[in-house]
Kinemage of the C-alpha trace (Angstrom):
@kinemage 1
@onewidth
@group {chain A} dominant
@subgroup {mainchain}
@vectorlist {calphas} color= white
{ca met a 1} P 74.872 21.986 138.520
{ca leu a 2} L 72.664 23.528 135.821
{ca arg a 3} L 73.692 20.909 133.254
{ca leu a 4} L 72.919 18.191 135.791
{ca leu a 5} L 69.493 19.704 136.445
{ca leu a 6} L 68.682 19.869 132.732
{ca ala a 7} L 69.940 16.334 132.191
{ca glu a 8} L 67.814 15.079 135.063
{ca leu a 9} L 64.724 16.796 133.641
{ca leu a 10} L 65.335 15.347 130.179
{ca his a 11} L 65.967 11.926 131.671
{ca arg a 12} L 62.590 11.885 133.466
{ca pro a 13} L 60.424 14.188 131.316
{ca met a 14} L 56.996 12.742 132.220
{ca gly a 15} L 57.184 13.694 135.890
{ca ala a 16} L 58.451 17.173 135.049
{ca met a 17} L 55.778 17.686 132.368
{ca leu a 18} L 53.039 16.544 134.745
{ca thr a 19} L 54.245 18.985 137.392
{ca val a 20} L 54.426 21.815 134.836
{ca leu a 21} L 50.848 21.127 133.681
{ca val a 22} L 49.532 20.952 137.239
{ca leu a 23} L 51.232 24.240 138.090
{ca ala a 24} L 49.921 25.813 134.885
{ca val a 25} L 46.379 24.864 135.871
{ca ala a 26} L 46.952 26.067 139.441
{ca val a 27} L 48.087 29.440 138.073
{ca ala a 28} L 45.664 29.818 135.150
{ca val a 29} L 42.446 28.958 137.013
{ca pro a 30} L 42.824 31.644 139.752
{ca leu a 31} L 43.932 34.215 137.170
{ca val a 32} L 40.952 33.546 134.907
{ca thr a 33} L 38.668 33.528 137.949
{ca ile a 34} L 40.017 36.888 139.141
{ca ala a 35} L 39.597 38.351 135.651
{ca ser a 36} L 36.065 36.989 135.452
{ca leu a 37} L 35.268 38.428 138.877
{ca arg a 38} L 36.578 41.836 137.847
{ca glu a 39} L 34.512 41.765 134.669
{ca his a 40} L 31.467 40.542 136.576
{ca ala a 41} L 31.935 43.283 139.170
{ca arg a 42} L 32.052 45.922 136.436
{ca ser a 43} L 28.970 44.466 134.771
{ca ala a 44} L 27.185 44.196 138.113
{ca glu a 45} L 28.057 47.815 138.875
{ca val a 46} L 26.641 48.927 135.525
{ca arg a 47} L 23.501 46.856 136.088
{ca ala a 48} L 23.148 48.191 139.617
{ca glu a 49} L 23.519 51.774 138.403
{ca arg a 50} L 20.976 51.159 135.672
{ca arg a 51} L 18.529 49.513 138.063
{ca gly a 52} L 19.143 52.287 140.598
{ca ala a 53} L 18.477 54.941 137.960
{ca glu a 54} L 15.314 53.147 136.859
{ca ala a 55} L 14.143 52.829 140.473
{ca ala a 56} L 14.936 56.491 141.131
{ca glu a 57} L 13.004 57.523 138.029
{ca arg a 58} L 10.028 55.380 139.093
{ca met a 59} L 10.101 56.956 142.538
{ca arg a 60} L 10.355 60.447 141.019
{ca arg a 61} L 7.279 59.709 138.917
{ca ile a 62} L 5.462 58.368 141.963
{ca glu a 63} L 6.495 61.411 143.988
{ca arg a 64} L 5.298 63.738 141.217
{ca asp a 65} L 1.991 61.876 141.107
{ca leu a 66} L 1.685 62.078 144.882
{ca arg a 67} L 2.418 65.785 144.795
{ca lys a 68} L -0.360 66.216 142.266
{ca ile a 69} L -2.690 64.156 144.433
{ca thr a 70} L -1.834 66.118 147.556
{ca leu a 71} L -2.482 69.359 145.691
{ca ala a 72} L -6.130 68.319 145.724
{ca met a 73} L -6.015 68.938 149.470
{ca gly a 74} L -5.842 72.632 148.599
{ca tyr a 75} L -3.966 75.483 150.197
{ca asn a 76} L -2.517 74.762 153.640
{ca ala a 77} L -1.369 78.231 154.737
{ca val a 78} L -2.793 81.760 154.697
{ca val a 79} L -1.232 85.173 155.259
{ca val a 80} L -3.628 87.528 157.041
{ca ala a 81} L -3.643 91.243 157.747
{ca pro a 82} L -2.314 92.875 160.926
{ca gly a 83} L -4.982 92.816 163.593
{ca gln a 84} L -6.661 89.666 162.322
{ca asp a 85} L -7.927 87.546 165.228
{ca leu a 86} L -6.466 84.095 164.550
{ca asp a 87} L -8.812 82.395 167.016
{ca leu a 88} L -11.784 83.872 165.158
{ca leu a 89} L -10.222 82.777 161.872
{ca arg a 90} L -9.959 79.222 163.151
{ca leu a 91} L -13.549 79.249 164.418
{ca glu a 92} L -15.206 81.007 161.503
{ca gly a 93} L -12.876 79.899 158.731
{ca leu a 94} L -12.998 83.369 157.154
{ca pro a 95} L -10.722 86.401 157.651
{ca asp a 96} L -12.530 89.628 158.608
{ca thr a 97} L -9.688 92.158 158.382
{ca asp a 98} L -8.694 93.765 155.074
{ca met a 99} L -5.291 94.727 153.736
{ca pro a 100} L -4.136 96.497 150.576
{ca gln a 101} L -4.028 94.382 147.438
{ca ala a 102} L -0.483 95.694 147.002
{ca asp a 103} L 0.597 93.585 150.008
{ca gly a 104} L -0.036 90.435 148.010
{ca glu a 105} L 1.892 91.850 145.079
{ca arg a 106} L 4.855 92.698 147.343
{ca leu a 107} L 4.974 89.177 148.724
{ca ala a 108} L 4.835 87.689 145.223
{ca arg a 109} L 7.667 89.943 144.031
{ca ala a 110} L 9.818 88.642 146.918
{ca arg a 111} L 9.578 85.159 145.335
{ca pro a 112} L 9.496 83.229 148.652
{ca asp a 113} L 10.992 79.751 148.549
{ca thr a 114} L 8.922 78.548 151.508
{ca leu a 115} L 5.531 79.340 149.956
{ca asn a 116} L 4.136 78.434 146.574
{ca his a 117} L 0.886 79.107 144.676
{ca leu a 118} L 0.226 82.494 146.327
{ca leu a 119} L -3.411 83.535 145.787
{ca pro a 120} L -4.684 86.941 147.008
{ca val a 121} L -8.409 86.771 147.801
{ca leu a 122} L -11.253 88.878 149.165
{ca met a 123} L -13.903 86.814 150.953
{ca arg a 124} L -17.185 87.725 152.673
{ca arg a 125} L -20.389 86.029 153.723
{ca leu a 126} L -23.483 87.413 152.079
{ca arg a 127} L -27.060 86.432 151.163
{ca leu a 128} L -28.103 86.220 147.570
{ca pro a 129} L -30.899 88.661 146.723
{ca gly a 130} L -34.303 86.984 146.464
{ca arg a 131} L -32.952 83.678 147.856
{ca ala a 132} L -32.782 82.420 151.411
{ca val a 133} L -29.286 81.119 150.791
{ca asp a 134} L -26.119 82.352 152.458
{ca ile a 135} L -22.935 82.021 150.450
{ca val a 136} L -19.291 82.896 150.793
{ca leu a 137} L -18.324 85.264 148.015
{ca ala a 138} L -14.658 84.625 147.225
{ca gly a 139} L -12.865 86.874 144.755
{ca ala a 140} L -9.542 85.757 143.281
{ca gly a 141} L -7.472 87.289 140.534
{ca gly a 142} L -5.292 84.251 139.914
{ca glu a 143} L -2.149 82.998 141.597
{ca thr a 144} L 0.575 85.645 141.694
{ca trp a 145} L 3.533 83.384 142.511
{ca ile a 146} L 4.250 79.853 141.293
{ca ser a 147} L 7.799 78.679 141.929
{ca asp a 148} L 8.052 76.640 138.709
{ca pro a 149} L 5.327 77.621 136.221
{ca arg a 150} L 6.880 75.331 133.595
{ca thr a 151} L 5.819 72.197 135.474
{ca gln a 152} L 3.292 73.455 138.047
{ca ala a 153} L -0.267 74.423 137.246
{ca pro a 154} L -2.314 76.804 139.418
{ca leu a 155} L -4.440 75.206 142.112
{ca leu a 156} L -7.147 77.732 141.230
{ca arg a 157} L -7.143 79.201 137.760
{ca ala a 158} L -7.937 82.858 137.201
{ca ile a 159} L -11.653 83.620 136.868
{ca glu a 160} L -12.784 85.931 134.104
{ca pro a 161} L -14.740 89.050 135.151
{ca gly a 162} L -18.478 88.563 134.722
{ca thr a 163} L -18.287 84.815 135.431
{ca cys a 164} L -18.441 82.682 138.559
{ca val a 165} L -17.418 79.209 139.708
{ca pro a 166} L -19.659 77.759 142.429
{ca ser a 167} L -19.013 74.528 144.270
{ca lys a 168} L -21.104 71.635 143.021
{ca val a 169} L -22.915 71.559 146.365
{ca leu a 170} L -23.840 75.250 146.096
{ca ala a 171} L -24.824 74.889 142.431
{ca glu a 172} L -27.166 72.063 143.355
{ca arg a 173} L -28.746 74.158 146.131
{ca leu a 174} L -29.267 77.041 143.732
{ca gly a 175} L -30.318 74.842 140.829
{ca leu a 176} L -27.506 76.126 138.620
{ca ser a 177} L -25.870 74.555 135.603
{ca ile a 178} L -22.907 75.697 133.540
{ca gly a 179} L -24.012 78.609 131.366
{ca asp a 180} L -26.751 79.746 133.781
{ca gln a 181} L -26.701 83.182 135.318
{ca val a 182} L -26.917 84.037 138.967
{ca glu a 183} L -27.684 87.452 140.443
{ca val a 184} L -25.177 88.662 143.009
{ca gly a 185} L -25.736 92.192 144.316
{ca asp a 186} L -26.204 94.401 141.306
{ca arg a 187} L -24.478 92.007 138.895
{ca arg a 188} L -25.487 88.971 136.925
{ca leu a 189} L -22.690 86.432 136.669
{ca thr a 190} L -22.477 83.482 134.281
{ca val a 191} L -21.570 80.067 135.678
{ca ala a 192} L -18.341 79.154 133.843
{ca ala a 193} L -17.397 75.990 135.742
{ca met a 194} L -17.933 74.159 139.028
{ca arg a 195} L -15.586 73.054 141.781
{ca ser a 196} L -15.743 69.583 143.253
{ca ala a 197} L -17.256 69.144 146.684
{ca arg a 198} L -14.597 69.463 149.395
{ca gly a 199} L -16.699 69.681 152.534
{ca gly a 200} L -16.971 72.463 155.081
{ca leu a 201} L -16.893 76.120 154.180
{ca glu a 202} L -15.618 75.570 150.642
{ca asp a 203} L -18.908 73.959 149.621
{ca ala a 204} L -20.621 77.306 150.259
{ca met a 205} L -18.172 79.326 148.132
{ca leu a 206} L -18.977 81.177 144.956
{ca trp a 207} L -15.704 82.100 143.295
{ca val a 208} L -15.610 85.248 141.196
{ca ala a 209} L -12.969 87.532 139.715
{ca leu a 210} L -11.208 89.649 142.337
{ca ser a 211} L -12.293 92.849 140.614
{ca asp a 212} L -15.944 91.735 140.734
{ca ala a 213} L -15.685 90.842 144.435
{ca gln a 214} L -14.081 94.204 145.227
{ca ala a 215} L -16.886 96.016 143.409
{ca leu a 216} L -19.667 93.952 144.998
{ca leu a 217} L -18.201 94.361 148.501
{ca ala a 218} L -17.271 98.030 148.014
{ca ala a 219} L -13.647 97.277 148.820
{ca pro a 220} L -11.559 98.542 145.867
{ca glu a 221} L -7.927 97.434 145.805
{ca arg a 222} L -8.462 95.413 148.977
{ca ile a 223} L -7.950 91.771 149.922
{ca asn a 224} L -8.227 89.988 153.243
{ca ala a 225} L -6.074 86.870 152.739
{ca ile a 226} L -3.185 85.502 150.717
{ca tyr a 227} L -3.508 81.745 150.438
{ca gly a 228} L -0.463 79.581 149.733
{ca leu a 229} L 1.045 76.125 149.810
{ca leu a 230} L 3.990 75.351 152.066
{ca cys a 231} L 6.971 74.233 149.995
{ca gln a 232} L 8.459 72.395 152.965
{ca cys a 233} L 6.623 69.835 155.041
{ca gly a 234} L 8.720 69.439 158.185
{ca asp a 235} L 7.742 70.405 161.689
{ca asp a 236} L 9.342 73.833 161.272
{ca ala a 237} L 7.941 74.551 157.813
{ca gly a 238} L 5.407 77.043 159.188
{ca gly a 239} L 8.064 78.845 161.223
{ca ala a 240} L 10.389 79.208 158.227
{ca ala a 241} L 7.543 80.531 156.070
{ca gln a 242} L 6.442 82.958 158.821
{ca ala a 243} L 9.983 84.338 159.090
{ca gln a 244} L 10.155 84.867 155.351
{ca val a 245} L 6.744 86.553 155.235
{ca arg a 246} L 7.744 88.951 158.023
{ca lys a 247} L 10.799 90.070 156.070
{ca val a 248} L 8.417 91.422 153.427
{ca leu a 249} L 5.302 92.147 155.505
{ca pro a 250} L 6.499 92.684 159.089
{ca glu a 251} L 3.054 93.152 160.652
{ca his a 252} L 1.308 90.282 158.882
{ca arg a 253} L 0.857 86.796 160.266
{ca leu a 254} L 0.880 83.330 158.761
{ca ala a 255} L -1.661 80.706 159.799
{ca val a 256} L -1.057 77.069 158.874
{ca phe a 257} L -3.795 74.498 158.383
{ca ala a 258} L -1.889 71.960 160.408
{ca thr a 259} L -3.873 68.832 159.498
{ca thr a 260} L -3.621 69.411 155.757
{ca ala a 261} L 0.043 70.415 155.926
{ca arg a 262} L 0.910 67.418 158.091
{ca ala a 263} L -0.952 64.987 155.835
{ca arg a 264} L 0.805 66.339 152.745
{ca gly a 265} L 4.170 66.209 154.498
{ca glu a 266} L 3.654 62.622 155.638
{ca val a 267} L 2.657 61.475 152.155
{ca leu a 268} L 5.647 63.139 150.511
{ca gly a 269} L 7.913 61.931 153.310
{ca leu a 270} L 6.792 58.349 152.759
{ca ala a 271} L 7.459 58.732 149.036
{ca ala a 272} L 10.974 60.032 149.698
{ca gln a 273} L 11.611 57.243 152.216
{ca ala a 274} L 10.404 54.624 149.747
{ca gly a 275} L 12.755 56.043 147.125
{ca ser a 276} L 15.717 55.897 149.507
{ca glu a 277} L 14.859 52.345 150.541
{ca ala a 278} L 14.558 51.239 146.903
{ca ala a 279} L 17.969 52.717 146.072
{ca ala a 280} L 19.498 51.115 149.187
{ca ala a 281} L 17.965 47.759 148.260
{ca glu a 282} L 19.530 47.950 144.787
{ca arg a 283} L 22.936 48.753 146.280
{ca gln a 284} L 22.615 45.914 148.808
{ca ala a 285} L 21.579 43.463 146.095
{ca ala a 286} L 24.648 44.390 144.040
{ca ala a 287} L 26.897 44.039 147.117
{ca asp a 288} L 25.371 40.644 147.965
{ca glu a 289} L 25.916 39.458 144.405
{ca arg a 290} L 29.563 40.527 144.475
{ca ala a 291} L 30.072 38.856 147.871
{ca ala a 292} L 28.542 35.593 146.626
{ca met a 293} L 30.792 35.574 143.570
{ca ser a 294} L 33.842 36.301 145.728
{ca arg a 295} L 33.024 33.405 148.057
{ca leu a 296} L 32.612 31.081 145.088
{ca ala a 297} L 35.941 32.221 143.637
{ca ile a 298} L 37.748 31.717 146.953
{ca arg a 299} L 36.375 28.197 147.299
{ca leu a 300} L 37.344 27.346 143.744
{ca gly a 301} L 40.838 28.783 144.196
{ca val a 302} L 41.418 26.899 147.445
{ca ala a 303} L 40.240 23.646 145.853
{ca val a 304} L 42.543 24.112 142.862
{ca leu a 305} L 45.543 24.960 145.058
{ca leu a 306} L 44.978 21.974 147.336
{ca ala a 307} L 44.662 19.663 144.357
{ca ala a 308} L 47.856 21.127 142.868
{ca leu a 309} L 49.761 20.779 146.140
{ca leu a 310} L 48.746 17.141 146.559
{ca thr a 311} L 49.553 16.295 142.945
{ca ile a 312} L 52.928 18.033 143.018
{ca ala a 313} L 53.778 16.502 146.384
{ca phe a 314} L 52.948 13.042 145.093
{ca thr a 315} L 54.995 13.631 141.911
{ca ala a 316} L 57.954 15.020 143.870
{ca ser a 317} L 57.853 12.110 146.292
{ca ala a 318} L 57.746 9.610 143.442
{ca asn a 319} L 60.613 11.405 141.730
{ca ala a 320} L 62.700 11.414 144.911
{ca gln a 321} L 61.999 7.714 145.469
{ca ala a 322} L 63.032 6.906 141.909
{ca arg a 323} L 66.266 8.874 142.341
{ca arg a 324} L 67.393 7.278 145.588
{ca ala a 325} L 70.191 5.434 143.811
{ca glu a 326} L 71.428 8.607 142.146
{ca leu a 327} L 71.327 10.524 145.410
{ca ala a 328} L 73.232 7.704 147.164
{ca val a 329} L 75.982 7.777 144.565
{ca leu a 330} L 76.218 11.576 144.743
{ca arg a 331} L 76.497 11.510 148.538
{ca ala a 332} L 79.043 8.680 148.325
{ca val a 333} L 81.316 10.627 145.984
{ca gly a 334} L 81.371 13.559 148.342
{ca trp a 335} L 78.309 15.681 147.623
{ca ser a 336} L 77.154 17.485 150.724
{ca ala a 337} L 73.531 17.558 151.876
{ca gly a 338} L 73.405 21.216 150.805
{ca arg a 339} L 74.400 20.453 147.208
{ca val a 340} L 71.808 17.675 147.081
{ca ala a 341} L 69.216 20.122 148.445
{ca val a 342} L 70.115 22.629 145.714
{ca leu a 343} L 69.701 19.884 143.104
{ca val a 344} L 66.284 18.827 144.420
{ca met a 345} L 64.928 22.334 144.984
{ca gly a 346} L 66.506 23.630 141.771
{ca arg a 347} L 64.433 21.118 139.857
{ca ala a 348} L 61.322 22.429 141.643
{ca leu a 349} L 62.341 26.007 140.824
{ca ile a 350} L 62.786 25.348 137.099
{ca val a 351} L 59.584 23.327 136.869
{ca gly a 352} L 57.740 26.041 138.838
{ca leu a 353} L 58.925 28.829 136.535
{ca ala a 354} L 57.891 26.805 133.496
{ca gly a 355} L 54.475 26.028 135.005
{ca gly a 356} L 53.904 29.624 136.086
{ca gly a 357} L 54.817 30.983 132.657
{ca leu a 358} L 52.582 28.452 130.930
{ca gly a 359} L 49.666 29.246 133.258
{ca val a 360} L 50.015 32.995 132.702
{ca ala a 361} L 50.198 32.439 128.942
{ca ala a 362} L 47.065 30.279 129.043
{ca ala a 363} L 45.169 32.877 131.103
{ca thr a 364} L 46.245 35.672 128.755
{ca val a 365} L 45.229 33.707 125.659
{ca ser a 366} L 41.817 33.047 127.210
{ca gly a 367} L 41.221 36.807 127.289
{ca ala a 368} L 41.843 37.515 130.968
{ca ala a 369} L 42.750 41.192 131.338
{ca leu a 370} L 44.853 41.577 134.468
{ca pro a 371} L 47.523 43.990 135.747
{ca ala a 372} L 51.120 43.134 134.907
{ca thr a 373} L 52.018 43.094 138.605
{ca leu a 374} L 49.511 40.304 139.234
{ca leu a 375} L 50.862 38.277 136.293
{ca leu a 376} L 54.430 38.651 137.545
{ca ala a 377} L 53.328 37.638 141.037
{ca ala a 378} L 51.719 34.508 139.574
{ca ile a 379} L 54.928 33.571 137.734
{ca gly a 380} L 56.904 34.129 140.920
{ca gly a 381} L 54.410 32.256 143.082
{ca ala a 382} L 54.428 29.080 140.987
{ca pro a 383} L 58.050 28.110 141.964
{ca leu a 384} L 57.193 28.739 145.603
{ca leu a 385} L 54.209 26.451 145.261
{ca ala a 386} L 56.330 23.777 143.617
{ca met a 387} L 59.020 24.011 146.308
{ca leu a 388} L 56.406 23.954 149.065
{ca ala a 389} L 54.788 20.848 147.640
{ca gly a 390} L 58.161 19.169 147.159
{ca phe a 391} L 59.445 20.051 150.617
{ca pro a 392} L 58.723 16.614 152.175
{ca ala a 393} L 60.689 14.917 149.388
{ca phe a 394} L 63.452 17.464 149.883
{ca leu a 395} L 63.694 16.644 153.590
{ca gly a 396} L 63.885 12.956 152.841
{ca ala a 397} L 66.682 13.515 150.368
{ca val a 398} L 68.907 15.654 152.591
{ca arg a 399} L 68.407 13.680 155.789
{ca ser a 400} L 69.256 10.256 154.373
{ca glu a 401} L 72.808 9.023 155.012
{ca pro a 402} L 74.715 7.688 151.964
{ca asp a 403} L 75.631 4.328 153.545
{ca gly a 404} L 71.975 3.687 154.306
{ca leu a 405} L 70.970 4.556 150.788
{ca leu a 406} L 73.647 2.309 149.293
{ca arg a 407} L 72.637 -0.667 151.479
{ca glu a 408} L 69.094 -0.365 150.098
{ca leu a 409} L 70.363 -0.681 146.515
């Protein structure tokens, strides 16, 4: 049987060669396409990761810039002494109950993670001598707790003793310029800098060193507020900070400037949301690109397989038609339909193996890097494809009766 198959192939080489080439193309094209898709997917993944990292870095820079911008809103929380009337604080804007300066130092030593930029202050309203101008004297010794001093600058820098920092609005009312001196109580203070206009009570503030304020107000080692910035911006940020403050200062209370805190939280929340959306968009773009390439590959593979099936079917049919005389003689000399079927399908098997091997070799030479299991599956699938395409010719060969075939000769 094998010798007969080989003889038949050598006798009609053109049909066999055409079938082998068609099968080789049908095997090589999907393999190269799969390899290209795998390489494209890896490249797309690298590009997506790079674009995602670039987008994340841009959003981090934007978020840092927004944090710096929102810092201009100032402190949005204040720790006040036991007994402080919070309603009065909201109405007047100034605390009127003192506490030991050591309380601020204790809170700073606790290193709270819910509050940042802690600033102990002593503040009082007073009238400047010889002037019909009321001011708010605010003494600050510098921020005592900054969560990351390597990257975060104080909202209010320490003021040197003997100097003052008025708001620009107050400086204009008093006719002061940098370098001028202003008399406060029994001291003459030099204007070292000016703070931008912020509106409200802050425009009436004259900032001085904490030690100077304590001396002028006869309140040594005393403060009446510890200003801070909420590290968290959610709805429960104030509650979490209050709980942490009470662990260190059980009798003290935390007041939150809700409008400022909410505005800062919304800005930072929008920045975080924009960052998440940008990252999601990059991932979706990469997924869409992979899906588009997969659809293209499927369409190409289906087209190649259909073309191969039609070509092989036509070749097998032509081969069977040309061999009708041979098949008639074989049936006449006693060959059963089964032996004829083995002859016909054996030819398809040999041609399929040859085509599959050639297609795999062509794909490998082209540089397609694929798993060995996939290559073996391609070699095994080519004979199945050949036998499937030649099945109509096979049916015609086994169903024909020998006397009918001989009468047609």
